DRENDO-1510 file (C-alpha; in Angstrom, 1 decimal, always signed):
<recs>
REC; n; res; u; v; w
REC; 1; MET; +76.7; +120.4; +119.0 .
REC; 2; ALA; +74.8; +117.8; +116.5 .
REC; 3; GLN; +77.4; +115.4; +115.2 .
REC; 4; LEU; +75.7; +115.0; +111.3 .
REC; 5; THR; +75.1; +117.9; +110.2 .
REC; 6; VAL; +76.3; +117.0; +106.5 .
REC; 7; LEU; +73.9; +115.6; +105.5 .
REC; 8; GLY; +70.5; +116.2; +107.6 .
REC; 9; VAL; +69.7; +112.8; +109.6 .
REC; 10; ARG; +66.0; +113.5; +108.7 .
REC; 11; GLU; +66.9; +113.6; +104.9 .
REC; 12; ARG; +69.4; +110.7; +105.6 .
REC; 13; VAL; +66.3; +108.3; +107.3 .
REC; 14; TRP; +63.7; +109.3; +104.3 .
REC; 15; ALA; +66.5; +107.8; +102.0 .
REC; 16; LEU; +66.8; +104.3; +103.5 .
REC; 17; ASP; +65.1; +102.8; +100.4 .
REC; 18; ASP; +65.3; +99.1; +102.6 .
REC; 19; VAL; +63.3; +100.0; +105.2 .
REC; 20; ALA; +60.8; +102.9; +103.5 .
REC; 21; THR; +58.1; +100.6; +102.4 .
REC; 22; LEU; +56.8; +97.6; +104.6 .
REC; 23; PRO; +57.2; +94.2; +103.6 .
REC; 24; SER; +53.8; +92.7; +101.8 .
REC; 25; THR; +53.4; +90.4; +104.5 .
REC; 26; LEU; +53.7; +92.6; +107.1 .
REC; 27; VAL; +51.3; +94.8; +105.8 .
REC; 28; ARG; +48.7; +92.4; +105.5 .
REC; 29; ILE; +49.4; +91.1; +109.1 .
REC; 30; LEU; +48.7; +94.8; +110.1 .
REC; 31; SER; +45.5; +94.6; +108.5 .
REC; 32; VAL; +44.6; +91.7; +109.9 .
REC; 33; VAL; +45.2; +93.3; +113.4 .
REC; 34; GLN; +43.5; +96.6; +112.8 .
REC; 35; ASP; +40.5; +94.8; +111.2 .
REC; 36; GLU; +37.8; +93.6; +114.0 .
REC; 37; SER; +36.1; +90.9; +111.8 .
REC; 38; ALA; +39.2; +89.5; +110.7 .
REC; 39; THR; +39.1; +85.8; +111.4 .
REC; 40; ALA; +41.7; +82.9; +112.0 .
REC; 41; LEU; +41.5; +82.1; +108.9 .
REC; 42; ASP; +42.5; +85.4; +107.8 .
REC; 43; LEU; +45.6; +85.3; +109.6 .
REC; 44; ALA; +46.4; +82.1; +108.3 .
REC; 45; ASP; +46.1; +83.0; +104.8 .
REC; 46; VAL; +48.1; +85.8; +105.2 .
REC; 47; VAL; +50.8; +83.8; +107.0 .
REC; 48; ALA; +50.7; +80.8; +104.4 .
REC; 49; SER; +51.6; +83.1; +101.6 .
REC; 50; ASP; +55.2; +83.7; +103.1 .
REC; 51; GLN; +56.6; +80.0; +103.8 .
REC; 52; ALA; +59.6; +81.4; +105.3 .
REC; 53; LEU; +57.8; +83.4; +108.7 .
REC; 54; THR; +55.5; +80.2; +108.1 .
REC; 55; LEU; +58.7; +78.0; +109.5 .
REC; 56; LYS; +59.8; +80.8; +112.1 .
REC; 57; ILE; +56.0; +81.1; +113.6 .
REC; 58; LEU; +56.2; +77.2; +114.0 .
REC; 59; GLY; +59.2; +77.1; +115.3 .
REC; 60; THR; +58.5; +79.3; +117.8 .
REC; 61; VAL; +55.5; +78.1; +118.7 .
REC; 62; ASN; +57.0; +74.7; +118.6 .
REC; 63; SER; +59.8; +76.3; +121.2 .
REC; 64; SER; +59.9; +75.0; +124.7 .
REC; 65; TYR; +58.3; +77.9; +125.8 .
REC; 66; TYR; +55.1; +76.4; +124.6 .
REC; 67; GLY; +55.5; +72.9; +126.5 .
REC; 68; LEU; +53.0; +71.8; +124.1 .
REC; 69; HIS; +51.9; +67.7; +124.1 .
REC; 70; ARG; +52.3; +67.3; +120.3 .
REC; 71; GLN; +53.5; +69.2; +117.5 .
REC; 72; ILE; +52.0; +71.9; +116.0 .
REC; 73; ARG; +51.8; +71.2; +111.7 .
REC; 74; THR; +49.7; +74.1; +110.5 .
REC; 75; ILE; +49.1; +77.6; +111.4 .
REC; 76; PRO; +45.5; +77.1; +111.8 .
REC; 77; ASP; +46.4; +74.1; +114.2 .
REC; 78; ALA; +48.6; +76.9; +116.0 .
REC; 79; VAL; +45.7; +79.2; +116.2 .
REC; 80; VAL; +43.3; +76.7; +117.8 .
REC; 81; ILE; +45.8; +75.6; +120.4 .
REC; 82; LEU; +47.2; +79.1; +121.1 .
REC; 83; GLY; +44.3; +81.2; +119.8 .
REC; 84; PHE; +44.0; +84.0; +117.9 .
REC; 85; ASP; +45.8; +87.2; +119.8 .
REC; 86; GLU; +48.6; +85.0; +120.5 .
REC; 87; VAL; +49.6; +83.2; +116.7 .
REC; 88; GLU; +49.0; +87.1; +115.8 .
REC; 89; ARG; +51.7; +88.4; +118.1 .
REC; 90; VAL; +53.6; +86.4; +117.2 .
REC; 91; ALA; +53.9; +86.8; +113.6 .
REC; 92; LEU; +53.6; +90.1; +114.1 .
REC; 93; ALA; +56.9; +90.4; +116.1 .
REC; 94; ILE; +58.9; +88.2; +114.1 .
REC; 95; SER; +58.2; +90.0; +110.7 .
REC; 96; VAL; +58.9; +93.3; +112.1 .
REC; 97; ILE; +62.4; +91.6; +113.7 .
REC; 98; ASN; +62.8; +90.1; +110.1 .
REC; 99; MET; +62.5; +93.3; +108.6 .
REC; 100; PHE; +65.6; +95.1; +110.4 .
REC; 101; GLY; +67.8; +91.9; +110.0 .
REC; 102; ARG; +70.2; +90.6; +112.4 .
REC; 103; ASP; +73.3; +92.5; +111.8 .
REC; 104; PRO; +76.4; +90.6; +113.4 .
REC; 105; SER; +78.0; +93.6; +114.0 .
REC; 106; ASN; +75.3; +95.2; +116.2 .
REC; 107; ALA; +74.2; +91.8; +117.5 .
REC; 108; ARG; +74.4; +93.1; +121.3 .
REC; 109; ALA; +72.0; +96.5; +120.7 .
REC; 110; LEU; +69.4; +95.0; +118.1 .
REC; 111; HIS; +69.1; +92.2; +121.2 .
REC; 112; MET; +68.4; +94.8; +123.7 .
REC; 113; LEU; +65.9; +96.5; +121.6 .
REC; 114; TRP; +63.9; +93.9; +120.4 .
REC; 115; ARG; +63.8; +92.1; +123.7 .
REC; 116; HIS; +62.7; +95.5; +125.5 .
REC; 117; SER; +60.1; +96.0; +122.4 .
REC; 118; LEU; +58.8; +92.6; +122.7 .
REC; 119; ALA; +58.1; +92.9; +126.6 .
REC; 120; CYS; +56.3; +96.3; +125.8 .
REC; 121; SER; +53.9; +94.3; +123.8 .
REC; 122; VAL; +53.1; +92.0; +126.5 .
REC; 123; VAL; +52.3; +94.6; +129.0 .
REC; 124; ALA; +50.7; +96.9; +126.5 .
REC; 125; GLY; +48.5; +94.1; +125.3 .
REC; 126; PHE; +47.7; +93.3; +129.1 .
REC; 127; PHE; +46.1; +96.8; +129.0 .
REC; 128; GLU; +44.4; +96.1; +126.1 .
REC; 129; ALA; +43.2; +93.1; +126.6 .
REC; 130; ARG; +42.0; +94.8; +130.2 .
REC; 131; LEU; +40.2; +97.5; +128.8 .
REC; 132; HIS; +39.2; +96.8; +125.4 .
REC; 133; THR; +35.3; +96.4; +126.4 .
REC; 134; ARG; +35.3; +99.9; +127.9 .
REC; 135; LYS; +37.2; +101.6; +125.6 .
REC; 136; PRO; +37.5; +100.2; +122.6 .
REC; 137; GLN; +40.2; +103.1; +121.5 .
REC; 138; ILE; +42.8; +100.6; +123.1 .
REC; 139; ALA; +42.9; +98.4; +120.3 .
REC; 140; GLY; +46.2; +97.9; +118.9 .
REC; 141; ALA; +48.2; +98.8; +122.1 .
REC; 142; HIS; +50.6; +95.8; +121.9 .
REC; 143; VAL; +51.4; +97.4; +118.4 .
REC; 144; ALA; +52.3; +100.8; +119.7 .
REC; 145; GLY; +54.5; +98.5; +122.6 .
REC; 146; LEU; +56.3; +96.8; +119.4 .
REC; 147; LEU; +56.7; +99.9; +117.4 .
REC; 148; HIS; +57.6; +102.2; +120.4 .
REC; 149; ASP; +61.0; +102.3; +119.8 .
REC; 150; ILE; +61.7; +101.3; +116.2 .
REC; 151; GLY; +63.2; +104.7; +115.8 .
REC; 152; LYS; +66.3; +102.9; +117.7 .
REC; 153; ALA; +66.7; +100.1; +114.9 .
REC; 154; ILE; +67.3; +103.1; +112.6 .
REC; 155; ILE; +69.9; +104.6; +114.6 .
REC; 156; ILE; +71.8; +101.9; +115.2 .
REC; 157; GLN; +72.4; +100.2; +112.1 .
REC; 158; GLN; +72.4; +103.4; +109.8 .
REC; 159; PHE; +74.1; +105.8; +112.5 .
REC; 160; PRO; +76.6; +103.3; +114.3 .
REC; 161; GLY; +78.9; +106.2; +115.2 .
REC; 162; ALA; +76.3; +107.9; +116.8 .
REC; 163; VAL; +75.2; +105.4; +119.2 .
REC; 164; ALA; +78.8; +105.4; +120.7 .
REC; 165; ALA; +78.4; +108.9; +121.3 .
REC; 166; ILE; +75.3; +108.5; +122.8 .
REC; 167; ASN; +76.3; +105.9; +125.3 .
REC; 168; ARG; +79.2; +108.4; +126.3 .
REC; 169; LEU; +77.3; +111.3; +126.8 .
REC; 170; ILE; +74.8; +109.3; +129.2 .
REC; 171; GLU; +77.5; +106.9; +131.1 .
REC; 172; ASP; +79.9; +109.8; +131.4 .
REC; 173; GLU; +78.5; +113.1; +131.3 .
REC; 174; GLY; +74.7; +112.2; +132.8 .
REC; 175; PHE; +73.0; +113.5; +129.7 .
REC; 176; SER; +69.2; +111.1; +129.5 .
REC; 177; HIS; +68.8; +109.1; +126.6 .
REC; 178; THR; +66.6; +111.3; +124.5 .
REC; 179; ASP; +68.8; +114.7; +125.6 .
REC; 180; ALA; +71.9; +112.8; +124.4 .
REC; 181; GLU; +70.3; +111.7; +121.0 .
REC; 182; ARG; +69.7; +115.6; +120.4 .
REC; 183; GLU; +73.1; +116.4; +120.9 .
REC; 184; GLU; +74.8; +113.5; +118.2 .
REC; 185; LEU; +71.5; +114.0; +115.9 .
REC; 186; ASP; +70.8; +117.3; +114.8 .
REC; 187; GLY; +68.5; +117.7; +117.5 .
REC; 188; TYR; +65.9; +115.0; +116.8 .
REC; 189; THR; +65.9; +111.3; +118.8 .
REC; 190; HIS; +65.0; +107.9; +118.3 .
REC; 191; CYS; +60.7; +109.1; +118.8 .
REC; 192; ASP; +61.3; +111.7; +116.0 .
REC; 193; ILE; +62.5; +109.1; +113.7 .
REC; 194; GLY; +60.5; +106.4; +114.4 .
REC; 195; ALA; +57.0; +108.7; +113.9 .
REC; 196; TRP; +58.7; +109.7; +110.3 .
REC; 197; LEU; +59.3; +106.3; +109.3 .
REC; 198; ALA; +55.7; +105.1; +110.7 .
REC; 199; GLY; +54.2; +107.8; +109.2 .
REC; 200; ARG; +56.3; +107.2; +105.9 .
REC; 201; TRP; +54.7; +103.3; +106.4 .
REC; 202; GLY; +51.0; +104.9; +106.4 .
REC; 203; LEU; +50.7; +103.9; +110.1 .
REC; 204; PRO; +47.2; +104.7; +111.7 .
REC; 205; PRO; +47.7; +107.9; +113.4 .
REC; 206; ALA; +47.2; +106.9; +116.9 .
REC; 207; ILE; +50.3; +104.8; +116.4 .
REC; 208; VAL; +52.4; +107.7; +114.7 .
REC; 209; GLU; +51.3; +109.7; +118.4 .
REC; 210; SER; +52.6; +106.5; +120.6 .
REC; 211; ILE; +55.8; +106.2; +118.7 .
REC; 212; GLU; +56.5; +110.2; +119.0 .
REC; 213; MET; +54.9; +110.7; +122.1 .
REC; 214; HIS; +55.6; +107.9; +124.9 .
REC; 215; HIS; +58.3; +109.4; +126.8 .
REC; 216; ALA; +55.8; +112.5; +127.6 .
REC; 217; PRO; +52.1; +111.6; +126.9 .
REC; 218; SER; +51.4; +114.7; +129.3 .
REC; 219; ALA; +53.1; +117.1; +126.9 .
REC; 220; LEU; +50.1; +116.6; +124.4 .
REC; 221; PRO; +46.6; +118.5; +125.4 .
REC; 222; GLN; +44.9; +114.9; +124.9 .
REC; 223; ALA; +47.2; +111.8; +124.3 .
REC; 224; HIS; +45.5; +108.9; +122.7 .
REC; 225; LEU; +45.4; +105.9; +124.6 .
REC; 226; LEU; +47.7; +103.9; +122.9 .
REC; 227; THR; +50.5; +106.6; +123.6 .
REC; 228; HIS; +49.9; +106.0; +127.7 .
REC; 229; ALA; +49.7; +102.3; +126.6 .
REC; 230; ALA; +53.1; +102.5; +125.4 .
REC; 231; HIS; +54.3; +105.1; +128.1 .
REC; 232; VAL; +53.1; +102.8; +130.8 .
REC; 233; ALA; +54.2; +99.6; +129.3 .
REC; 234; ASP; +58.0; +101.2; +128.8 .
REC; 235; CYS; +58.4; +102.2; +132.3 .
REC; 236; LEU; +57.0; +99.2; +133.2 .
REC; 237; CYS; +59.6; +96.9; +131.5 .
REC; 238; ASN; +62.5; +99.4; +132.6 .
REC; 239; ARG; +61.8; +98.4; +136.2 .
REC; 240; ALA; +61.5; +94.6; +135.4 .
REC; 241; GLY; +64.9; +95.1; +134.2 .
REC; 242; ILE; +64.1; +94.7; +130.6 .
REC; 243; ARG; +66.1; +98.0; +129.0 .
REC; 244; SER; +66.6; +98.9; +125.2 .
REC; 245; MET; +70.4; +99.9; +126.0 .
REC; 246; ASN; +70.9; +102.7; +128.7 .
REC; 247; ALA; +71.0; +101.7; +132.3 .
REC; 248; ASN; +69.2; +105.3; +133.3 .
REC; 249; ALA; +65.7; +104.8; +131.6 .
REC; 250; THR; +63.0; +106.0; +133.9 .
REC; 251; CYS; +61.0; +103.7; +135.5 .
REC; 252; ASP; +58.3; +105.9; +136.7 .
REC; 253; PHE; +55.4; +106.5; +134.6 .
REC; 254; GLU; +53.3; +109.9; +134.7 .
REC; 255; PRO; +50.2; +110.2; +136.7 .
REC; 256; SER; +47.7; +111.0; +133.7 .
REC; 257; SER; +48.9; +107.7; +132.3 .
REC; 258; GLY; +47.7; +105.8; +135.3 .
REC; 259; ILE; +44.7; +107.3; +135.1 .
REC; 260; ALA; +44.2; +107.4; +131.7 .
REC; 261; LEU; +44.2; +103.2; +131.9 .
REC; 262; ASP; +42.8; +103.2; +135.1 .
REC; 263; LEU; +45.9; +101.8; +136.9 .
REC; 264; ASP; +46.2; +100.7; +140.6 .
REC; 265; GLU; +48.5; +98.5; +142.1 .
REC; 266; SER; +46.9; +95.3; +141.5 .
REC; 267; VAL; +46.3; +96.3; +138.0 .
REC; 268; ILE; +50.5; +96.7; +137.8 .
REC; 269; ALA; +51.0; +93.6; +139.6 .
REC; 270; SER; +49.1; +91.2; +137.8 .
REC; 271; ALA; +51.0; +92.9; +134.1 .
REC; 272; GLU; +54.3; +92.3; +135.8 .
REC; 273; VAL; +53.5; +88.8; +136.1 .
REC; 274; LYS; +52.1; +88.6; +132.8 .
REC; 275; LEU; +55.6; +90.0; +132.1 .
REC; 276; GLN; +57.6; +87.5; +134.0 .
REC; 277; LYS; +55.3; +84.7; +132.3 .
REC; 278; GLN; +57.0; +85.3; +129.0 .
REC; 279; ARG; +59.9; +86.4; +129.8 .
REC; 280; GLY; +61.1; +83.0; +128.2 .
REC; 281; LEU; +59.4; +83.6; +125.0 .
REC; 282; ILE; +60.6; +87.2; +124.8 .
REC; 283; GLY; +64.1; +86.4; +125.0 .
REC; 284; ALA; +64.1; +83.4; +122.4 .
REC; 285; MET; +62.6; +85.4; +120.2 .
REC; 286; ALA; +65.2; +88.5; +120.3 .
REC; 287; ALA; +67.8; +86.4; +120.2 .
REC; 288; GLY; +65.9; +84.8; +116.8 .
REC; 289; GLY; +66.7; +81.0; +119.0 .
REC; 290; ALA; +63.2; +79.8; +118.0 .
REC; 291; CYS; +62.8; +81.9; +114.9 .
</recs>
């Protein structure tokens, strides 16, 4: 029986003023992400308008992970040296993480969530880079990977009692993560909550779909490529041991997603190599060490 019946989960999520509206800087970064004609100057202008974000990005790109021989002092320099895509990815990730804060009481759960989300963004972004000329609808896959579990951030911060109960059902009674969530959250899951939030933010329908259906793309008559990318990225990151919370998370993706993304063993191996190379940066950003 669901535990949250006095005020329904959906009503409580829709009443969250602190995450109901995206910060203006994040809105502008997402606009740059979606605009194929956007330039490095556009990105630099957006970031420069937010001094705190600028400092965090520069702190990240000057971290030991990149091993640069000279210090980067401006965002345009960062774009020249690291590339537009890399700086945009860092800016987007830092902005999303900062939006939800770093509540000390939920530090471990949030660290695992952001680590997994960042890893999924890397893998989905790998598919995006590989397929974008043949399948342009893959554009934005790295965003889908970053946001696919955004509903878990809401659950962690707004329903902390449910988190403990969900974990007990998984560990003691063998529930799947989504079934445990349904049991404790009025029949809803992090996929539903994340999709509600993404819809309220006005994100593109393909992103909303990828958040809502990333665990079961084959349940749709024709899933968007972003949904397939988020699904496969989720499974491969679980396989690599970079899970968001539950140790029983699935590591096997649906065959239909492999077909949609033109995957074979060599492509999967290359994605896994890409992920391993970025583990250091992922961990630092999730922990806030470089940010």
